[in-house]
C-alpha positions in Angstrom: 43.2 70.5 -27.6 43.2 67.0 -29.1 46.6 65.4 -29.2 47.8 62.3 -31.0 51.2 61.0 -32.0 52.1 61.2 -35.6 51.8 57.8 -37.4 55.6 57.5 -37.6 56.2 58.1 -33.9 56.6 55.3 -31.4 56.4 56.1 -27.6 57.8 53.9 -24.9 57.4 54.4 -21.2 60.6 54.0 -19.2 61.3 53.2 -15.5 60.6 56.2 -13.3 57.8 57.6 -15.5 60.0 59.1 -18.3 59.0 58.5 -21.9 61.1 58.0 -25.1 59.7 59.0 -28.5 61.2 57.6 -31.7 60.7 59.5 -34.9 60.9 56.6 -37.4 61.4 59.0 -40.3 64.7 60.3 -39.0 65.7 57.6 -36.4 66.0 60.4 -33.7 65.0 59.7 -30.2 63.6 62.3 -27.8 63.3 61.7 -24.1 60.7 63.3 -21.9 61.3 63.6 -18.2 58.7 62.0 -15.9 56.7 65.2 -15.8 56.7 65.6 -19.6 55.8 61.9 -19.9 52.9 62.4 -17.5 51.7 65.4 -19.5 51.8 63.5 -22.8 50.2 60.4 -21.5 47.3 62.3 -20.0 46.8 64.3 -23.3 47.0 61.1 -25.4 44.3 59.6 -23.1 42.0 62.5 -24.0 42.5 64.8 -21.0 42.2 68.5 -21.8 45.1 70.9 -21.4 43.2 72.4 -18.5 42.8 69.0 -16.8 46.5 68.2 -17.2 47.5 71.6 -15.8 45.2 71.0 -12.8 46.8 67.6 -12.3 50.3 69.1 -12.4 49.2 71.8 -10.0 47.9 69.2 -7.6 51.1 67.1 -7.9 53.5 70.1 -7.8 51.9 73.0 -5.9 54.9 75.2 -6.4 54.4 75.1 -10.2 50.6 75.6 -10.1 50.7 79.1 -11.5 52.7 78.2 -14.6 51.3 74.6 -15.2 49.1 75.7 -18.1 51.9 77.5 -19.8 54.2 74.4 -19.3 51.6 72.1 -20.9 51.1 74.5 -23.9 54.9 74.8 -24.3 55.4 71.1 -24.4 52.7 70.5 -26.9 54.1 73.3 -29.1 57.6 71.8 -28.9 56.3 68.4 -29.9 54.3 69.8 -32.8 57.3 71.8 -34.0 59.4 68.6 -33.9 56.7 66.9 -36.1 55.9 64.3 -33.4 52.2 65.1 -33.1 49.6 64.8 -35.8 47.3 67.7 -36.5 
């Protein structure tokens, strides 16, 4: 799964690991919590969804079984919002 931000989206890391995304078409901001920010940063750097899920499972062992689903759900939500390019 290759992930990149749409050309009209600006991403800014915030203190504590969160991330804010600005859709410049609409002026709407979306905030990702630190875990969502980590997922997106790793994907934007070229990590596979499986690699990201493994990193989440290592960091949060209690969430290991659903980490892959969580990554897929976040990507799906960002795509549906028009924040990722295809």
